[in-house]
C-alpha positions in Angstrom: 16.7 -12.0 -2.4 18.5 -13.8 -0.5 17.6 -17.5 1.8 18.3 -15.6 4.6 16.6 -11.9 3.8 13.5 -14.7 2.4 13.7 -16.2 5.8 13.5 -12.9 7.8 10.5 -11.9 5.6 8.7 -15.1 6.4 9.3 -14.6 10.6 8.1 -11.4 10.4 5.1 -12.6 8.5 4.4 -15.7 11.2 2.2 -13.6 13.4 -0.4 -12.2 11.2 -1.3 -16.0 12.0 -1.7 -15.4 15.6 -5.3 -14.2 15.4 -6.3 -16.8 13.5 -4.6 -19.9 15.6 -7.4 -21.6 15.5 -8.7 -21.7 11.8 -5.6 -22.6 10.8 -4.9 -25.6 13.2 -7.9 -27.0 11.6 -7.5 -26.1 8.1 -4.4 -28.1 8.6 -6.6 -31.1 10.5 -8.6 -30.6 7.2 -5.9 -30.9 4.7 -4.4 -33.8 6.5 -7.6 -35.9 6.8 -8.1 -34.9 2.9 -4.5 -36.8 2.6 -5.2 -39.9 4.6 -8.5 -40.6 2.5 -6.5 -40.1 -0.7 -4.0 -42.5 0.0 -6.7 -45.1 1.6 -7.9 -46.0 -1.9 -4.9 -47.4 -3.6 -4.9 -50.0 -0.6 -8.6 -50.5 -1.3 -7.6 -51.5 -5.2 -5.1 -53.2 -3.8 -6.7 -55.5 -1.5 -9.4 -56.1 -3.9 -7.0 -56.8 -7.0 -5.3 -59.5 -4.9 -8.2 -61.2 -3.5 -9.4 -61.6 -7.2 -5.9 -63.1 -8.7 -6.3 -65.5 -6.0 -9.7 -66.7 -5.6 -12.4 -64.5 -7.7 -14.8 -66.5 -6.0 -13.7 -64.8 -2.9 -15.1 -61.6 -3.8 -18.5 -61.3 -2.5 -20.8 -58.7 -2.2 -20.7 -59.2 2.1 -17.1 -58.2 1.3 -17.3 -55.8 -1.0 -20.1 -53.5 0.8 -18.0 -52.9 4.1 -15.1 -51.8 1.6 -17.5 -49.6 -0.2 -19.2 -48.0 3.0 -15.4 -47.1 3.7 -14.5 -45.7 0.9 -17.8 -43.6 0.8 -16.5 -42.5 4.3 -13.6 -41.1 3.0 -15.0 -39.5 0.4 -17.5 -37.9 2.7 -14.9 -36.8 5.1 -12.7 -35.4 2.0 -15.8 -33.4 0.3 -15.8 -31.9 4.0 -12.2 -31.2 4.5 -12.2 -29.5 1.2 -15.2 -27.1 1.9 -13.4 -25.7 5.2 -10.3 -24.9 3.3 -11.9 -23.2 0.5 -14.3 -21.2 2.3 -12.7 -20.8 5.8 -9.2 -21.1 4.3 -9.5 -18.6 2.0 -11.9 -16.4 4.2 -8.8 -16.8 6.8 -6.1 -15.5 4.2 -8.1 -12.3 3.1 -9.0 -11.4 6.7 -5.3 -11.6 7.5 -4.9 -9.6 4.1 -7.0 -6.9 5.7 -4.9 -6.8 9.2 -1.7 -6.4 6.4 -3.8 -3.9 4.5 -4.5 -1.5 7.8 -1.0 -2.0 9.4 0.5 -0.5 5.5 -2.0 2.2 5.6 -1.3 3.3 9.2 2.0 3.8 8.3 1.9 5.2 5.1 0.0 7.9 7.0 2.5 8.8 9.5 5.7 8.8 6.6 6.7 12.3 6.4 6.3 14.6 3.0 9.5 13.6 1.8 8.7 10.0 1.2 5.4 11.2 -1.1 8.1 13.4 -3.2 10.1 10.5 -3.7 7.7 8.0 -4.5 4.6 7.2 -7.3 1.2 7.0 -5.6 0.3 4.1 -8.3 3.3 2.2 -7.2 2.2 2.4 -3.7 -1.4 1.7 -4.7 -0.1 -1.6 -6.8 1.7 -2.4 -2.7 -2.0 -1.9 -0.8 -4.3 -4.0 -3.6 -2.3 -6.7 -5.8 0.4 -7.4 -3.6 -1.2 -8.3 -0.4 -3.6 -10.4 -2.7 -0.6 -12.6 -3.7 0.3 -12.2 -0.3 -2.9 -14.1 0.9 -3.2 -16.4 -1.3 0.0 -17.8 -0.9 -0.7 -17.2 3.6 -3.8 -19.7 2.9 -2.3 -22.2 0.4 1.3 -22.3 1.4 0.7 -24.8 5.0 -1.7 -26.4 2.7 0.0 -27.2 0.1 3.1 -28.1 2.3 1.4 -30.1 5.1 -0.6 -32.4 1.8 2.5 -32.7 -0.4 4.7 -33.5 2.5 2.3 -35.7 3.9 1.8 -37.8 0.3 5.3 -38.1 -0.3 6.3 -39.5 2.9 3.6 -41.5 3.4 3.4 -42.7 0.0 7.4 -43.5 0.4 6.7 -45.6 3.3 4.2 -47.5 1.6 6.2 -48.0 -1.3 9.0 -49.2 0.6 7.2 -52.0 1.7 5.4 -52.8 -1.9 9.4 -53.5 -3.5 12.5 -51.5 -1.7 14.2 -51.6 -4.6 11.5 -49.7 -7.2 11.0 -47.1 -4.7 14.7 -46.1 -4.9 14.9 -46.2 -8.4 11.9 -43.5 -8.2 13.1 -41.3 -5.6 16.8 -41.5 -6.9 15.3 -39.1 -10.1 13.7 -36.3 -7.2 16.9 -34.8 -6.7 17.0 -34.0 -10.5 13.5 -32.4 -9.8 14.7 -30.1 -7.4 18.0 -29.0 -9.1 15.3 -28.1 -11.9 13.1 -26.4 -9.5 15.9 -24.5 -8.2 17.5 -23.5 -12.0 13.4 -21.8 -13.2 12.8 -20.4 -9.6 15.3 -17.4 -9.7 13.6 -16.9 -13.2 10.6 -16.4 -11.7 11.3 -14.6 -8.8 13.2 -12.2 -10.7 9.9 -11.7 -13.6 7.6 -11.6 -10.8 9.7 -8.6 -9.3 9.9 -7.0 -12.3 6.3 -7.4 -13.1 5.0 -5.9 -9.9 7.4 -3.2 -10.6 6.2 -2.7 -13.7 2.1 -2.9 -12.6 2.9 0.2 -10.3 4.3 2.0 -13.0 1.0 1.5 -15.6 -0.8 2.3 -12.2 1.1 5.7 -11.8 0.9 7.1 -15.5 -2.6 6.1 -15.8 -3.3 7.9 -13.0 -1.5 10.5 -13.7 -2.8 10.8 -17.2 -6.5 10.5 -15.8 -6.3 13.3 -12.9 -4.9 15.3 -15.7 -7.1 14.7 -18.3 -8.4 18.3 -18.4 -4.7 19.6 -19.7 -4.0 16.3 -22.2 -7.5 17.5 -23.8 -6.6 21.7 -24.0 -3.4 20.7 -25.6 -5.0 17.7 -27.9 -2.1 15.5 -26.5 -4.0 12.5 -26.5 -1.3 11.2 -29.1 2.0 12.1 -26.4 0.0 10.4 -23.3 -1.0 7.2 -25.7 2.4 6.8 -26.6 4.0 7.2 -23.3 0.9 4.5 -22.1 2.0 2.2 -24.9 5.7 2.6 -23.9 5.2 1.0 -20.5 2.5 -1.1 -21.8 4.8 -2.7 -24.6 7.5 -3.0 -21.4 5.0 -4.9 -19.5 4.7 -7.4 -22.7 8.1 -8.0 -22.8 8.3 -9.0 -18.5 5.1 -11.0 -19.2 6.8 -12.3 -21.8 10.2 -13.1 -19.6 7.4 -14.8 -17.2 5.4 -16.8 -19.1 8.6 -18.7 -21.1 10.0 -19.6 -17.1 6.8 -20.8 -16.4 6.8 -23.0 -19.4 10.7 -23.9 -18.9 9.4 -24.7 -15.4 6.3 -27.0 -16.1 8.0 -28.8 -19.0 11.1 -29.7 -17.2 8.6 -31.1 -14.7 6.2 -32.8 -17.2 9.5 -34.7 -19.0 10.7 -35.7 -15.7 7.1 -36.9 -14.8 7.0 -38.9 -17.9 10.4 -40.6 -17.4 9.0 -41.6 -13.5 6.0 -42.9 -14.5 8.5 -45.1 -17.9 10.5 -46.7 -14.5 7.2 -47.6 -12.9 5.7 -49.4 -15.7 8.9 -50.8 -17.4 10.8 -51.7 -14.0 7.4 -52.4 -12.1 6.5 -55.2 -15.1 10.2 -56.7 -14.7 9.6 -57.3 -11.1 6.0 -58.6 -11.7 7.0 -60.7 -14.4 9.7 -62.0 -11.7 7.0 -62.8 -9.2 8.6 -60.4 -6.7 5.4 -58.2 -6.1 1.5 -58.8 -6.8 -0.8 -57.8 -9.5 -2.2 -56.0 -6.0 0.9 -54.4 -5.5 1.9 -53.1 -9.2 -1.7 -51.8 -9.4 -1.5 -50.2 -5.9 2.4 -48.7 -7.1 0.8 -47.3 -10.1 -2.2 -45.6 -8.2 1.0 -44.1 -5.2 3.4 -43.0 -8.2 0.3 -41.2 -9.7 -0.4 -39.7 -6.2 3.2 -39.3 -5.5 3.4 -37.4 -9.2 0.5 -35.3 -8.1 1.9 -34.2 -4.8 4.8 -33.4 -6.5 3.5 -31.7 -9.9 1.4 -29.5 -6.6 4.5 -29.0 -4.8 6.1 -27.4 -8.6 2.4 -25.0 -8.7 2.9 -23.7 -5.7 6.2 -22.5 -6.5 4.7 -19.8 -8.5 2.4 -19.0 -5.5 5.7 -18.9 -3.4 7.4 -16.8 -5.7 4.2 -14.2 -6.2 3.7 -14.3 -2.0 7.4 -13.2 -1.7 8.1 -10.9 -4.0 4.5 -9.2 -2.0 6.1 -9.6 1.1 9.4 -8.4 0.0 7.7 -4.7 -1.5 5.4 -4.7 2.1 8.1 -5.2 4.1 10.0 -2.1 2.7 7.4 0.3 2.9 6.8 -1.1 6.5 10.3 -0.5 7.3 10.4 2.8 5.6 11.4 5.0 9.0 9.3 7.8 10.5 11.5 11.0 10.0 8.7 12.8 11.7 7.4 11.3 15.5 6.9 11.8 18.9 10.4 12.6 20.2 10.3 10.3 23.8 8.3 12.2 26.5 6.7 14.8 24.3 4.2 17.1 26.2 0.6 17.6 25.0 0.0 21.2 23.8 -2.7 22.8 25.8 -4.0 26.3 26.3 -1.9 27.4 23.1 -1.4 31.3 22.5 0.2 31.3 19.3 3.6 33.0 19.9 5.9 31.3 17.4 9.6 32.3 17.3 12.6 30.7 15.0 15.9 30.3 16.2 18.5 30.5 13.7 16.7 28.1 11.7 18.4 25.8 8.8 16.9 23.3 6.5 17.5 21.8 3.8 15.7 18.6 1.7 18.4 16.6 1.7 20.3 17.0 5.1 24.1 17.2 4.7 23.7 16.7 0.4 20.9 19.4 -0.6 21.2 22.7 -0.5 20.2 24.8 2.2 16.5 26.0 1.3 16.4 28.3 4.9 19.5 29.5 6.2 19.9 31.2 9.6 16.5 32.4 9.9 15.7 34.2 13.3 12.0 35.6 13.7 9.3 36.5 16.3 6.0 36.7 16.0 3.7 37.8 19.2 0.8 35.7 19.7 -2.5 36.9 17.6 -0.6 39.1 15.1 -1.3 38.8 11.0 2.5 38.3 9.5 2.9 38.1 5.9 5.5 36.4 4.1 6.8 37.8 0.5 9.9 37.1 -1.6 10.2 36.1 -4.7 9.4 32.6 -6.0 11.9 29.7 -4.7 13.0 31.8 -1.3 11.3 29.1 1.0 8.4 31.1 1.9 6.1 27.5 2.0 8.7 25.6 3.3 8.8 27.8 6.4 5.3 27.6 6.5 5.5 24.3 6.6 8.0 23.8 9.5 5.6 25.2 11.8 3.4 22.2 12.2 6.3 19.7 11.5 6.0 18.7 8.1 9.7 18.7 7.6 12.0 19.0 10.5 14.8 21.6 11.1 18.3 21.1 10.0 19.5 23.0 12.0 18.0 25.7 15.1 14.9 25.2 16.0 11.3 26.4 15.9 9.2 27.5 19.4 5.6 27.5 20.1 4.8 29.6 23.3 8.4 29.4 24.3 8.6 25.1 24.0 10.2 23.5 20.9 8.0 22.3 18.6 10.0 18.8 18.8 8.9 18.2 22.7 5.3 18.1 21.7 3.2 15.1 20.2 2.6 15.6 16.8 -1.0 15.4 16.5 -1.7 18.3 19.6 1.1 20.5 17.7 -0.9 19.8 14.2 -4.3 20.3 16.2 -3.9 23.7 17.1 -2.7 24.6 13.1 -4.7 25.2 10.5 -3.8 25.7 6.7 -5.2 27.1 4.1 -3.2 26.7 0.8 -3.8 27.5 -2.8 -4.4 24.3 -4.4 -7.4 23.1 -2.1 -8.3 20.0 -2.0 -11.6 18.0 -1.3 -12.2 15.0 -0.8 -14.6 12.6 -3.1 -17.8 13.0 -1.1 -20.5 15.7 -0.1 -20.0 19.1 1.1 -21.0 18.2 4.4 -18.2 15.2 4.4 -15.5 17.7 3.2 -16.8 20.5 6.1 -17.2 18.3 8.6 -13.0 16.5 8.3 -12.2 19.7 10.3 -13.8 18.8 13.3 -15.0 14.6 13.1 -18.5 14.5 15.0 -19.3 17.6 14.5 -22.7 18.7 14.7 -25.0 19.6 11.7 -25.3 23.4 12.8 -21.8 23.3 14.0 -21.0 22.9 10.1 -23.5 25.2 8.7 -22.3 27.9 11.1 -18.8 27.1 9.9 -20.1 27.6 6.4 -21.7 31.0 7.2 -18.5 32.4 8.7 -16.7 31.5 5.8 -19.1 33.0 2.8 -20.2 29.6 1.8 -23.2 28.9 3.1 -25.5 30.8 0.2 -24.1 29.5 -2.7 -23.7 25.8 -0.9 -27.9 26.2 -0.8 -27.9 26.7 -4.4 -26.3 23.4 -4.7 -28.9 20.9 -6.4 -28.6 18.7 -2.5 -27.2 21.8 -0.9 -25.1 20.3 1.8 -25.3 16.6 0.3 -24.1 17.5 -2.7 -21.0 15.2 -4.0 -18.5 17.8 -5.1 -16.3 14.8 -7.8 -13.2 14.0 -7.5 -11.3 16.5 -5.7 -13.8 18.3 -6.1 -14.0 19.1 -9.8 -18.1 19.5 -9.9 -17.1 23.3 -8.2 -15.6 26.2 -8.9 -12.3 27.5 -7.8 -13.8 30.0 -5.6 -16.1 27.6 -4.2 -13.6 24.8 -2.9 -11.5 27.5 -1.5 -14.2 29.1 0.7 -15.8 24.9 1.5 -11.7 24.8 2.5 -11.7 27.9 4.8 -15.3 26.7 6.4 -13.3 23.3 7.1 -10.8 25.9 8.9 -13.3 27.7 10.9 -14.7 24.6 11.8 -11.3 23.3 13.1 -10.9 26.9 15.4 -7.5 26.6 15.7 -5.1 29.4 17.6 -2.5 29.5 15.1 -3.7 29.8 10.8 -1.1 29.5 7.9 -2.5 30.8 4.6 -0.3 29.9 1.5 -1.1 31.8 -1.6 -4.4 31.4 -1.1 -6.6 33.6 -3.1 -4.1 33.7 -5.7 -5.6 31.4 -8.4 -8.7 32.8 -8.5 -10.5 35.6 -10.7 -10.9 39.4 -9.1 -14.9 38.2 -7.7 -13.5 35.0 -6.1 -10.9 36.4 -5.0 -12.6 39.3 -3.4 -15.5 36.6 -1.8 -12.2 34.6 -0.8 -10.6 37.7 1.0 -13.4 38.9 2.8 -13.4 35.5 4.3 -10.1 35.0 5.2 -10.3 38.1 7.2 -12.7 36.9 9.3 -11.0 33.7 9.5 -7.8 35.3 10.9 -9.4 37.6 13.5 -8.1 36.7 16.8 -5.3 34.1 15.6 -1.5 34.1 15.1 -1.3 34.1 11.0 1.3 33.8 8.9 0.3 34.5 5.0 2.0 33.6 2.2 1.2 35.9 -1.0 2.0 37.1 -4.6 -0.7 39.6 -4.8 0.7 42.3 -2.3 -2.3 44.2 -2.3 -3.8 41.4 -0.3 -1.6 41.7 2.1 -0.9 45.8 3.3 -3.0 45.8 6.0 -0.6 42.7 8.1 0.8 43.7 11.3 4.3 42.7 10.1 5.5 41.9 6.5 8.7 39.9 6.6 10.7 39.6 3.1 12.6 36.4 2.5 15.1 36.0 -0.5 17.4 33.3 -1.0 19.7 35.7 1.4 17.2 35.1 4.2 15.0 37.0 5.9 16.0 40.8 4.3 13.7 43.1 6.1 10.7 43.9 8.2 7.9 46.2 8.8 4.4 47.3 8.1 3.9 48.0 4.6 4.2 51.9 4.5 7.2 51.2 6.5 8.8 49.4 4.1 7.4 50.9 1.1 9.1 53.7 2.8 12.8 51.9 3.3 12.8 51.9 -0.9 14.4 48.5 -0.3 13.6 45.0 -1.9 9.8 45.0 -0.8 9.9 48.3 -2.4 10.7 47.3 -5.5 8.7 43.7 -5.6 5.8 46.0 -4.7 6.4 48.6 -8.0 7.1 45.5 -10.3 3.5 44.1 -8.7 1.9 47.4 -9.7 3.3 47.5 -12.9 2.0 44.2 -13.9 -1.2 45.0 -12.7 -1.6 47.9 -14.8 
């Protein structure tokens, strides 16, 4: 990452301090006060040493007590400052982390399906957790460390110049060498931290994929294969950590070497100036203490470099997501959709997942679905049936052409109002980790209990729900693993009943079910589709024989449409599909 890019990231990060300006200012004030207190101690020692050398009898209790009281005041102020920095300073960092996580999560929810098609969830999770924690540590410690170190370095330099200018200049002449060493190892650290962050995401993704597919893994007895895959990523993680620790070791050992050189110069050169009478014993003692403070400050800045690199790497990854454009968003002047009848029209619609690069999934599709009509979409796999349905709620935008809802281009409608009026039941049902009640109520947040139960009754789900151990309060497990396929599907149907949309999209909602479950779910779907504009995708052709219109979609586009009997009589594509299905069923 170039210096200009780092500067840009920091400028974009600074507004997150705005809400906590008061805490930040007082935190820096505490950092300044603790620094001043730490710098006062060498001056007290210097005064005592010089007085002892000149006249030991001048050190009396009356003279020492005020100095002791002053130093006690320094200690108390420093302790109070450190407490505030450790508590409120860290809390400020945590609050900024919370704000950034909220912004990132909000942004992620508005990204289109295409983003998630090409990015691993494990990588995204790493950015929501580990990266943001490192940023919060950088946000809190960064201003503190820089303030403390710079004040100590500058004040120490000024004081030491008054003590002995030649010796001070000799010491500070070694600083450019330390800065060059720091810059050299900074590049290696930054590269290793970037690789480390990426590999953490890869391990997260690998682990999530394996654990969620554990039933498949164990059913095929492929634990050894998964162990081998995980071990490969784990070894790569170790190799990256080795590079990281070698860079850190080189970084720390070189700075320790320079520290040692500075101490040697101070001890030898200082002793020489002392022998020549150019400094007093008190000055020499205070010089040693201030050099210790100076070296500690430089070491503090050096150690901060690691935190800085982690924070900048985290910021880079944070803004890489925040800079992802919203492919699907409200157009300027988008209107709210209300009083929906449900008339859907496709006008010369063409769609490709990679506009200008990929092959068209749909080409020149034109069809009209009157309000309230039950339309079935059939055709071979890969013909674009699901894609066609996904275009209606704008999960993807058409490449060319347009889609009208009640005569209005859907791009001119707000996304929320459009999707609020469309219900979807899919083959792969997703239930959230929670209770049955919570999963049904998701269809209409804030719905009353009686409304949730009414929706469940209409979906044919109430009876089996009441037989569960805790009824509607039964925990369904992650992705609903504690329920059967038919039960999950009926809960998803209940969720749509509660939403009560005028338009319904059914994507092979029964194809993964056994015959008994299919019968129950099909009966629920028949109830659900009454009075709604419905598009049904089906492989089991027996489930759509009573559709008002059946459209046959192939890789050549919409080839024919009509009722079940009309299409059979035509002896075309649908007839052949139906004969193949009937043969397979036998």
